[in-house]
DRENVOVEX-112171 format. One record per residue (C-alpha): x, y, z. Coordinates in nm, 2 decimals. Example, Ala and Ser with C-alpha at 12.3 -4.5 7.8 and 13.67 -1.06 7.14 Angstrom:
REM residues 2
      xx      yy      zz
    1.23   -0.45    0.78
    1.37   -0.11    0.71
This chain:
REM residues 274
      xx      yy      zz
   -0.35    1.04   -0.68
   -0.71    1.12   -0.60
   -0.77    1.49   -0.53
   -1.09    1.42   -0.33
   -1.06    1.56    0.01
   -1.19    1.32    0.27
   -1.32    1.41    0.61
   -0.97    1.37    0.76
   -0.85    1.39    1.12
   -0.91    1.76    1.13
   -1.28    1.73    1.07
   -1.31    1.42    1.28
   -1.15    1.57    1.59
   -1.35    1.81    1.81
   -1.25    2.17    1.70
   -1.20    2.45    1.95
   -1.48    2.70    1.96
   -1.46    2.98    1.71
   -1.20    2.80    1.49
   -1.43    2.66    1.22
   -1.32    2.93    0.97
   -0.96    2.86    1.04
   -0.99    2.49    0.98
   -1.19    2.55    0.66
   -0.93    2.80    0.54
   -0.65    2.56    0.60
   -0.85    2.29    0.41
   -0.87    2.52    0.11
   -0.50    2.58    0.12
   -0.43    2.21    0.12
   -0.66    2.16   -0.18
   -0.51    2.45   -0.37
   -0.17    2.29   -0.32
   -0.27    2.03   -0.58
   -0.35    2.30   -0.84
   -0.04    2.51   -0.91
   -0.20    2.67   -1.21
   -0.52    2.75   -1.02
   -0.85    2.59   -0.93
   -1.20    2.72   -1.03
   -1.41    2.83   -0.73
   -1.69    2.59   -0.82
   -1.45    2.29   -0.83
   -1.28    2.40   -0.51
   -1.62    2.42   -0.33
   -1.70    2.07   -0.46
   -1.37    1.92   -0.34
   -1.40    2.10    0.00
   -1.77    2.00    0.04
   -1.87    2.36    0.11
   -2.10    2.60   -0.06
   -1.96    2.85   -0.31
   -2.04    3.15   -0.10
   -1.85    3.02    0.20
   -1.55    2.93   -0.02
   -1.55    3.27   -0.18
   -1.56    3.44    0.16
   -1.27    3.23    0.29
   -1.07    3.29   -0.02
   -1.11    3.67    0.02
   -0.97    3.64    0.37
   -0.68    3.43    0.25
   -0.62    3.68   -0.03
   -0.61    3.97    0.21
   -0.35    3.79    0.41
   -0.14    3.72    0.10
   -0.18    3.34    0.09
   -0.41    3.32   -0.21
   -0.43    3.51   -0.53
   -0.66    3.50   -0.84
   -0.52    3.27   -1.11
   -0.49    3.38   -1.48
   -0.80    3.16   -1.56
   -1.11    3.36   -1.48
   -1.28    3.25   -1.15
   -0.98    3.05   -1.04
   -0.75    3.08   -0.75
   -0.40    2.96   -0.66
   -0.15    2.98   -0.37
    0.11    3.25   -0.35
    0.48    3.21   -0.27
    0.42    3.33    0.09
    0.37    2.97    0.18
    0.71    2.87    0.03
    0.87    3.14    0.25
    0.71    3.00    0.56
    0.80    2.64    0.46
    1.16    2.74    0.40
    1.18    2.91    0.74
    1.04    2.59    0.90
    1.29    2.37    0.73
    1.58    2.59    0.81
    1.49    2.58    1.17
    1.55    2.20    1.18
    1.89    2.13    1.33
    1.93    1.83    1.11
    1.95    2.05    0.80
    2.24    2.25    0.95
    2.42    1.93    1.05
    2.37    1.75    0.72
    2.41    2.03    0.47
    2.79    2.04    0.47
    2.81    1.67    0.42
    2.55    1.67    0.14
    2.74    1.95   -0.03
    3.05    1.74   -0.02
    2.86    1.45   -0.17
    2.73    1.68   -0.44
    3.09    1.79   -0.53
    3.23    1.43   -0.51
    2.97    1.27   -0.74
    2.85    1.57   -0.94
    2.50    1.42   -0.92
    2.17    1.53   -0.77
    2.17    1.49   -0.39
    1.85    1.42   -0.20
    1.79    1.43    0.18
    1.46    1.31    0.32
    1.26    1.21    0.63
    0.95    1.01    0.66
    0.60    1.16    0.70
    0.35    0.89    0.78
    0.34    0.66    0.47
    0.55    0.89    0.24
    0.90    1.01    0.19
    0.93    1.38    0.25
    1.21    1.55    0.06
    1.36    1.82    0.29
    1.68    1.91    0.11
    1.81    1.89   -0.24
    2.12    1.99   -0.44
    2.12    2.00   -0.82
    2.39    1.82   -1.02
    2.71    2.00   -1.09
    2.78    1.79   -1.40
    2.54    1.69   -1.68
    2.21    1.84   -1.79
    1.97    1.61   -1.61
    1.74    1.78   -1.35
    1.50    1.56   -1.16
    1.14    1.67   -1.10
    1.18    1.62   -0.73
    1.14    1.94   -0.51
    1.18    2.02   -0.15
    0.85    1.95    0.03
    0.75    1.68   -0.22
    0.59    1.36   -0.09
    0.70    1.03   -0.26
    0.57    0.67   -0.22
    0.77    0.44   -0.01
    0.75    0.13   -0.23
    0.91    0.26   -0.55
    1.19    0.49   -0.44
    1.53    0.41   -0.30
    1.48    0.64    0.00
    1.13    0.50    0.06
    1.25    0.14    0.07
    1.51    0.24    0.33
    1.23    0.35    0.56
    1.03    0.03    0.49
    1.34   -0.19    0.56
    1.40   -0.04    0.90
    1.04   -0.04    1.02
    0.88   -0.30    1.24
    0.85   -0.65    1.09
    0.48   -0.63    1.02
    0.49   -0.29    0.85
    0.54   -0.40    0.49
    0.24   -0.63    0.50
    0.03   -0.36    0.65
    0.14   -0.11    0.39
    0.06   -0.35    0.11
   -0.28   -0.42    0.25
   -0.37   -0.05    0.30
   -0.22    0.09   -0.02
   -0.34   -0.15   -0.28
   -0.48    0.12   -0.50
   -0.16    0.32   -0.49
    0.08    0.03   -0.56
    0.10    0.04   -0.93
    0.39   -0.03   -1.18
    0.54    0.29   -1.30
    0.79    0.09   -1.51
    0.86   -0.28   -1.57
    1.10   -0.27   -1.28
    0.86   -0.14   -1.01
    0.82   -0.39   -0.73
    0.45   -0.46   -0.69
    0.46   -0.80   -0.53
    0.49   -0.83   -0.15
    0.72   -1.14   -0.16
    0.96   -0.96   -0.38
    0.96   -0.66   -0.16
    1.04   -0.88    0.14
    1.35   -1.00   -0.04
    1.44   -0.64   -0.14
    1.41   -0.52    0.22
    1.62   -0.80    0.36
    1.89   -0.71    0.11
    1.87   -0.34    0.21
    1.92   -0.43    0.57
    2.21   -0.66    0.49
    2.39   -0.40    0.28
    2.27   -0.08    0.45
    2.20    0.04    0.10
    1.90    0.08   -0.13
    1.88    0.11   -0.51
    1.61    0.25   -0.73
    1.67    0.05   -1.05
    1.45    0.26   -1.28
    1.15    0.17   -1.06
    0.99    0.51   -1.08
    1.12    0.64   -1.41
    1.30    0.47   -1.70
    1.65    0.59   -1.75
    1.69    0.73   -1.39
    1.85    0.54   -1.10
    1.90    0.63   -0.74
    2.14    0.51   -0.47
    2.03    0.57   -0.10
    2.17    0.49    0.24
    2.01    0.51    0.59
    2.10    0.77    0.85
    2.08    0.63    1.21
    2.02    0.85    1.51
    2.14    0.80    1.87
    1.86    0.54    1.93
    1.98    0.34    1.62
    1.65    0.44    1.44
    1.64    0.55    1.08
    1.48    0.90    1.07
    1.65    1.03    0.76
    1.80    0.90    0.43
    2.04    1.04    0.18
    2.05    0.95   -0.19
    2.19    1.05   -0.53
    1.98    1.05   -0.85
    2.14    1.02   -1.19
    2.09    0.87   -1.54
    2.13    0.50   -1.54
    2.39    0.52   -1.82
    2.61    0.75   -1.60
    2.58    0.51   -1.31
    2.71    0.23   -1.52
    2.98    0.46   -1.67
    3.11    0.60   -1.34
    3.09    0.26   -1.17
    2.83    0.18   -0.91
    3.07    0.09   -0.64
    3.24    0.43   -0.64
    2.90    0.61   -0.60
    2.77    0.36   -0.35
    3.08    0.41   -0.13
    3.04    0.79   -0.15
    2.68    0.78   -0.04
    2.74    0.53    0.24
    3.03    0.73    0.37
    2.83    1.05    0.39
    2.54    0.87    0.55
    2.78    0.73    0.81
    2.93    1.08    0.88
    2.59    1.24    0.93
    2.48    0.95    1.16
    2.79    1.00    1.37
    2.72    1.37    1.40
    2.37    1.31    1.54
    2.49    1.06    1.80
    2.49    0.72    1.63
    2.75    0.49    1.77
    2.83    0.17    1.56
    2.73   -0.13    1.77
    3.03   -0.34    1.87
    3.03   -0.69    1.72
    3.06   -1.00    1.93
C-alpha cells in the first residue's frame, strides 16, 4: 500500500477559518499511523507536503497533548496509546458491539477459533471486534481497527456480494493496482468473482480458501439489519488443516447460526417465501 498522502477530501473541502493547524495535525496523525516504530521528521514532512519547521511545530503541540512521542530512533516520532484509548471508547459506544458480543463469545467457545466481527468502511472491511482462539496456538495478525481489502477476504466478499449489481465492476476498475494475487488462490479475475459472489448470495456464506495467506482459511456469514441490508459480518479464522479435521459443515453451521441470531436482535425478519 502506498504511503503517499494525497490531497484528500479534507484538503479539497473548504476549511473553517482558523482550523488549518487542526487539519494539518490530523494529517500528521494519519501518516504516523503507518509507522508504528516511528517516522523521521524529514520523511514525515515530505509525505505531508509541509516544510519541516511547520511539521516540527505541529508535532510539539501533539506531543504536549499526549498524542505523539519521540521514537527510539533519533529525530523520529510515533503515536502514543492515547489514540487506542479513544478508539476503544468509540467502539464501545456502538450499540452493535453490545448486542453482538455475547453471541460472538458463544461462537468463540463453540468453535474454539478466532472470531472476527466487521463492518464496511468505504472500499475496505473494518474489523471492530475480535476474540482470540481458545484452542490451538495460531494467532492471526488481524487487529481491531484494521482495514482489509474486499476482494480477498471472506468478510469482504460478503459486502461485495450484497452491494448493488454494478459495484463489483466499478471496484475492479478503480482498484486495479491493489488487486494482486497474495496466493495462488486469490481471485483476481472479475468473471470468477462474479461466480463467487453469486454463490455467496445463494448460500449466505463466504469462504476464504487461503486467498490471503496460505494455510489459513476463514468462514464468514452476513448479518442483516431491519432493512435487509448487510452492515456487518461475522467470521472465524483457523488453520486449513483444522477446518478439514473439524469438518467444514459443523463450523459453517455455527457461524451461520450466530449471524442469524445477531440479525434477529437488530430487527431482521426473515422474508416469507411464496
